[in-house]
C-alpha positions as CSV (number, residue, x, y, z in Angstrom):
1,M,0.0,0.0,0.0
2,R,1.0,3.7,-0.1
3,T,0.8,6.0,2.9
4,Q,2.0,9.3,4.2
5,A,5.1,9.4,6.4
6,A,7.6,11.9,7.9
7,V,11.1,10.7,6.7
8,L,14.5,12.0,7.9
9,W,17.0,11.7,5.1
10,E,20.1,13.0,6.8
11,Q,21.5,14.1,10.1
12,G,20.6,17.7,10.7
13,G,17.9,17.6,8.1
14,K,14.2,18.5,8.4
15,W,11.3,15.9,8.6
16,E,10.0,15.5,5.0
17,V,6.4,14.4,4.7
18,E,5.9,12.4,1.6
19,E,4.1,9.3,0.1
20,V,5.9,6.1,0.8
21,E,5.4,2.4,-0.1
22,L,4.6,0.1,2.7
23,D,4.9,-3.7,2.4
24,P,2.4,-6.1,4.1
25,P,3.3,-7.6,7.4
26,N,5.6,-10.7,7.4
27,A,5.4,-13.5,9.9
28,G,5.1,-12.2,13.5
29,E,4.1,-8.7,12.2
30,V,1.0,-6.5,12.1
31,L,-0.2,-3.7,10.0
32,V,-1.5,-0.8,12.2
33,E,-3.5,2.3,11.2
34,L,-2.3,5.1,13.5
35,A,-4.7,7.4,15.4
36,A,-1.9,9.6,17.0
37,S,1.8,9.8,17.7
38,G,3.7,11.7,20.3
39,L,6.5,14.1,19.4
40,C,9.2,12.7,21.7
41,H,12.6,14.2,22.3
42,S,14.3,11.0,21.3
43,D,13.3,11.5,17.6
44,E,15.1,14.9,17.9
45,H,18.2,12.8,18.8
46,L,18.1,11.4,15.3
47,V,18.2,15.0,13.9
48,T,21.1,16.0,16.1
49,G,23.1,12.7,15.8
50,D,23.0,12.0,19.6
51,L,21.2,8.8,18.6
52,P,23.2,7.3,15.7
53,V,21.0,5.6,13.1
54,G,21.0,4.6,9.5
55,F,19.2,7.0,7.0
56,P,16.6,7.4,5.6
57,M,14.3,6.8,8.6
58,V,10.6,7.1,9.3
59,G,10.5,8.7,12.8
60,G,8.2,8.2,15.7
61,H,8.1,5.6,18.5
62,E,5.1,6.7,20.6
63,G,1.8,5.8,19.1
64,A,-1.5,4.0,19.2
65,G,-4.0,2.8,16.6
66,R,-5.9,-0.2,15.3
67,I,-4.8,-3.5,13.6
68,L,-5.6,-3.6,10.0
69,E,-3.9,-6.9,9.0
70,V,-2.0,-9.6,10.8
71,G,0.9,-11.6,9.4
72,P,1.3,-15.3,9.4
73,G,1.5,-16.9,12.9
74,V,0.0,-13.9,14.7
75,T,-2.7,-15.0,17.2
76,D,-2.2,-12.6,20.1
77,V,-4.2,-9.8,18.3
78,A,-6.8,-9.6,15.6
79,V,-8.0,-7.2,12.9
80,G,-9.8,-4.3,14.6
81,D,-8.0,-4.5,17.9
82,P,-6.9,-1.2,19.5
83,V,-3.3,-1.3,20.4
84,V,-0.5,0.8,21.9
85,M,2.9,0.4,20.4
86,T,5.8,0.3,22.7
87,F,9.3,1.4,21.5
88,L,11.0,-1.8,22.8
89,P,9.8,-5.2,21.7
90,S,9.4,-8.0,24.2
91,C,9.9,-11.6,23.1
92,G,9.0,-13.2,26.5
93,R,11.6,-15.9,26.1
94,C,15.1,-14.4,26.4
95,S,17.0,-14.3,29.7
96,Y,16.0,-10.8,30.4
97,C,12.3,-11.2,29.6
98,V,11.9,-14.3,31.7
99,R,13.4,-12.4,34.7
100,G,10.9,-9.6,34.2
101,Y,13.3,-7.1,32.6
102,T,11.4,-6.8,29.3
103,A,12.8,-3.4,28.6
104,L,16.1,-5.1,28.1
105,C,14.8,-7.8,25.7
106,D,17.4,-9.1,23.4
107,D,15.1,-8.2,20.4
108,G,15.6,-4.6,21.3
109,A,19.3,-4.6,20.4
110,G,18.8,-3.4,16.9
111,A,15.7,-1.2,17.5
112,T,17.4,2.0,16.2
113,L,19.2,0.5,13.2
114,G,16.3,0.7,10.8
115,P,15.2,-2.7,9.5
116,Q,12.7,-5.0,11.0
117,L,13.7,-7.9,13.2
118,D,14.3,-10.2,10.2
119,G,16.7,-7.6,8.7
120,T,14.4,-6.5,5.9
121,Y,12.5,-3.2,5.4
122,R,8.8,-2.5,5.1
123,F,9.0,1.2,4.0
124,H,10.4,2.3,0.7
125,S,10.7,5.7,-0.9
126,R,12.7,7.3,-3.8
127,G,14.0,3.9,-4.7
128,E,15.5,3.2,-1.3
129,D,14.6,1.2,1.7
130,V,13.6,3.4,4.7
131,G,14.1,2.3,8.3
132,Q,11.7,2.7,11.2
133,M,12.5,4.3,14.5
134,C,12.5,1.7,17.2
135,L,10.9,-0.8,14.7
136,L,7.8,1.4,14.7
137,G,7.8,4.6,12.6
138,T,4.8,6.2,14.1
139,F,5.3,9.3,12.1
140,A,3.2,7.6,9.4
141,R,-0.5,7.1,8.9
142,H,0.1,3.3,8.6
143,T,3.0,1.2,9.7
144,V,4.0,-2.5,10.0
145,V,5.6,-3.5,13.3
146,P,6.4,-6.7,15.3
147,V,3.6,-8.1,17.3
148,K,6.1,-8.2,20.1
149,S,5.9,-4.4,20.1
150,V,2.1,-4.0,20.5
151,V,-0.1,-4.1,23.6
152,K,-3.8,-4.7,23.1
153,I,-5.9,-2.3,25.2
154,D,-9.6,-2.0,26.1
155,E,-12.1,-1.0,23.5
156,G,-13.2,2.6,23.9
157,F,-10.2,4.1,25.4
158,P,-9.3,7.4,23.6
159,L,-6.5,6.4,21.3
160,H,-4.8,9.8,21.1
161,L,-4.3,9.5,24.9
162,A,-3.2,5.9,24.8
163,A,-0.5,6.9,22.3
164,L,1.3,8.8,25.2
165,V,1.8,5.6,27.2
166,G,3.9,4.0,24.4
167,C,6.9,5.9,25.6
168,G,6.7,9.2,27.7
169,V,4.2,8.3,30.4
170,T,5.6,4.8,31.0
171,T,9.2,5.9,30.9
172,G,8.7,8.8,33.3
173,F,6.3,7.0,35.6
174,G,8.5,4.0,35.7
175,S,11.7,6.0,36.3
176,A,10.1,7.2,39.5
177,V,8.2,4.1,40.7
178,R,10.4,1.3,39.3
179,T,14.0,2.5,38.8
180,A,14.1,5.1,41.6
181,E,11.9,2.8,43.9
182,L,10.3,5.8,45.4
183,R,7.9,5.1,48.3
184,A,5.4,6.8,50.5
185,G,7.0,9.6,52.5
186,D,10.1,9.9,50.3
187,T,11.4,13.1,48.8
188,A,12.0,13.3,45.0
189,V,13.7,15.7,42.7
190,V,12.8,15.6,39.0
191,I,15.3,17.5,36.8
192,G,13.8,18.5,33.4
193,I,10.0,18.8,32.9
194,G,9.2,17.7,29.4
195,G,7.3,14.6,28.2
196,I,9.3,12.3,30.5
197,G,9.9,14.5,33.5
198,A,6.2,15.5,33.8
199,N,5.4,11.8,34.2
200,A,8.2,11.2,36.6
201,V,6.5,13.9,38.7
202,Q,3.2,12.0,38.4
203,G,4.9,8.8,39.4
204,A,6.5,10.4,42.4
205,R,3.1,11.8,43.5
206,I,1.3,8.5,43.0
207,A,4.1,6.7,44.9
208,G,3.2,8.9,47.9
209,C,6.2,11.1,48.1
210,R,5.8,13.9,50.7
211,Y,7.9,16.3,48.7
212,V,8.3,16.4,44.9
213,V,10.6,19.1,43.6
214,A,10.5,19.8,39.9
215,V,13.5,21.6,38.3
216,D,13.3,23.5,35.0
217,P,14.4,26.9,33.8
218,V,11.2,27.4,31.9
219,E,8.5,29.0,34.0
220,F,5.6,27.4,31.9
221,K,7.0,23.9,32.6
222,R,7.4,24.6,36.4
223,E,3.8,25.7,36.5
224,K,2.7,22.5,34.7
225,A,4.7,20.4,37.1
226,L,2.7,21.9,40.0
227,E,-0.5,21.0,38.1
228,L,0.7,17.4,37.8
229,G,1.7,16.9,41.5
230,A,4.9,18.7,42.3
231,T,4.9,20.3,45.7
232,H,7.8,22.7,45.0
233,V,9.6,24.0,41.9
234,A,13.0,25.4,41.2
235,A,14.7,27.0,38.1
236,S,18.1,25.3,38.7
237,M,19.6,22.4,40.6
238,D,21.4,24.9,42.9
239,E,18.1,26.4,43.8
240,A,16.6,23.0,44.2
241,W,19.3,22.1,46.7
242,N,18.4,25.0,49.0
243,T,14.7,24.0,48.8
244,V,15.3,20.3,49.4
245,S,17.8,20.9,52.2
246,S,15.4,23.2,54.0
247,L,12.4,20.8,53.5
248,T,14.3,17.7,54.8
249,R,16.3,19.4,57.5
250,G,19.5,18.6,55.8
251,Q,18.8,14.9,54.9
252,L,18.2,15.8,51.2
253,A,16.3,13.7,48.7
254,D,15.8,10.0,48.4
255,A,16.1,10.1,44.6
256,A,16.9,12.6,41.8
257,I,15.6,11.7,38.3
258,L,17.4,13.2,35.4
259,T,15.0,13.8,32.5
260,T,16.6,16.7,30.7
261,G,16.5,16.9,26.9
262,V,20.1,15.6,26.8
263,A,22.1,14.1,29.7
264,E,25.4,15.9,30.1
265,G,28.3,14.5,32.2
266,S,28.4,17.7,34.1
267,Y,24.9,17.2,35.5
268,L,25.8,14.1,37.5
269,Q,27.6,15.7,40.5
270,P,24.9,18.4,41.2
271,A,22.3,15.6,40.9
272,L,24.3,13.5,43.4
273,Q,24.5,16.5,45.7
274,L,20.7,16.6,45.8
275,V,20.3,13.1,47.3
276,G,21.3,12.0,50.8
277,K,22.5,8.8,52.3
278,K,21.5,5.8,50.2
279,G,20.1,8.3,47.7
280,R,19.6,7.2,44.1
281,V,20.3,9.3,41.0
282,V,18.3,7.9,38.0
283,V,19.6,8.8,34.5
284,T,16.7,8.5,32.1
285,A,17.8,11.2,29.7
286,L,20.0,10.1,26.7
287,G,23.6,11.4,26.7
288,H,25.9,12.2,23.8
289,P,27.1,8.8,22.2
290,D,30.7,10.0,22.3
291,E,30.7,11.4,25.8
292,E,32.5,9.1,28.3
293,T,33.3,11.6,31.0
294,A,31.1,12.5,34.0
295,T,32.0,14.6,37.0
296,L,31.3,13.1,40.4
297,S,32.7,12.7,43.9
298,L,33.7,9.0,44.3
299,L,34.2,9.8,48.0
300,D,30.6,10.8,48.5
301,L,29.5,7.8,46.5
302,T,31.2,5.5,48.9
303,L,30.8,7.3,52.2
304,Y,27.1,7.9,51.8
305,E,26.3,4.8,49.7
306,K,24.8,6.9,47.0
307,Q,23.8,5.1,43.7
308,I,23.6,5.9,40.0
309,R,21.1,4.0,38.0
310,G,20.3,4.0,34.3
311,A,16.6,3.7,33.3
312,L,15.4,2.4,29.9
313,F,11.6,2.7,29.4
314,G,11.5,3.4,33.2
315,S,12.5,-0.2,33.9
316,S,8.9,-1.0,32.9
317,N,7.1,-4.0,31.4
318,G,4.9,-2.9,28.6
319,Q,2.4,-5.8,28.6
320,H,1.9,-5.4,32.3
321,D,2.2,-1.7,32.8
322,V,0.5,-0.1,29.8
323,P,-3.0,-1.5,30.6
324,R,-2.6,-0.6,34.3
325,L,-1.6,3.0,33.5
326,L,-4.6,3.4,31.3
327,E,-6.8,2.0,34.1
328,M,-5.3,4.4,36.5
329,Y,-6.3,7.2,34.1
330,N,-9.9,5.9,34.1
331,L,-9.8,6.0,37.9
332,G,-8.6,9.6,38.0
333,Q,-5.2,8.7,39.4
334,L,-3.1,9.4,36.3
335,R,-3.4,12.6,34.1
336,L,-3.0,12.3,30.4
337,D,-5.1,15.1,28.9
338,E,-3.0,17.7,30.7
339,L,0.2,16.4,29.1
340,I,-0.9,17.4,25.6
341,T,0.2,21.1,25.1
342,R,-0.7,21.2,21.4
343,E,-1.9,18.9,18.6
344,Y,-0.5,19.0,15.1
345,S,-1.2,17.5,11.7
346,L,1.6,15.3,10.2
347,E,2.5,18.1,7.8
348,E,3.1,20.4,10.9
349,I,5.8,18.1,12.4
350,N,8.7,20.5,12.0
351,Q,6.6,23.2,13.8
352,G,6.0,20.8,16.5
353,Y,9.7,20.1,17.1
354,D,10.4,23.9,16.9
355,D,8.0,24.3,19.7
356,M,9.6,21.6,21.7
357,R,13.1,23.1,21.3
358,E,11.7,26.5,22.4
359,G,10.2,25.0,25.6
360,R,6.7,25.6,24.6
361,N,5.4,22.1,24.9
362,I,5.2,19.4,27.5
363,R,4.1,17.0,24.8
364,G,3.1,17.8,21.2
365,L,0.9,15.2,19.6
366,I,0.2,14.4,15.9
367,R,-3.4,13.5,15.3
368,Y,-4.2,11.6,12.1
């Protein structure tokens, strides 16, 4: 079939919306008609080169839609089913999946390379094979993805809201609840209030933290953090230290979650200074691929038993967590509508990313 997609042809380029060819699903794959796709910062990393990929590439890795066709051997879902697409597949059989670490599934190893799991391509344009961001390519009206990357959801749930749970909501929430292991009565600091950080704030609130301090230089984002459950805000990590130290009588935070647009090595020491004894610093933001230097006090790390933890997809399990998060929305515990700052057509995708870069959006959303 032919469909519309936003393709990135080179590093530093613009998203080009064009008609592309899409092959039918192979074994273990499904064809999805998209309802919506989030504009996540990770796709900006394709443009800047912070996430090295092969070009050309159909972007997008946060989406929801309905199954139009299933490939051979697919029995988990059927035509017409509403699904959320998760940016990491889960085979359910590798060493990591069977231990519950489905975000680390072996099938995710080549998720940003472009081709599907069998090494072939589904999208084609201008006589070339076109890759798919995280095996998905949700910046397209239709896409073919592994069945391992879809989660069937309840009929009737608004698909444009469900799309957000494919990446941003689950990653942010999980970074607070799963990776940081926040509990009732804890103090949390979330550094960077975008599509991920806003949901780390929600996760900290839902976990029962007594104080949630949101850090962002943009006033609009600080205000939004207060809407979503932050108890205090700060424009910088230095300012946050003064707040946290005062609130906790010098004990400092139990966890600091780094959800900035890009993780810099220089952020690590100030983040470590925000947490007290046994405190955890969770690094969810992606760093530069060639940066191997971070500044931190090894003495503090040892003497106060502080910890640094990486978080991929918020250490979440898509098949388990996505339906539960949607149910939490239905119960009024999790906010999704408030995350969407502005909706765009596919043709407005570059405007959407301009707005993200300028700090005008918590989450922009493409509606098909």
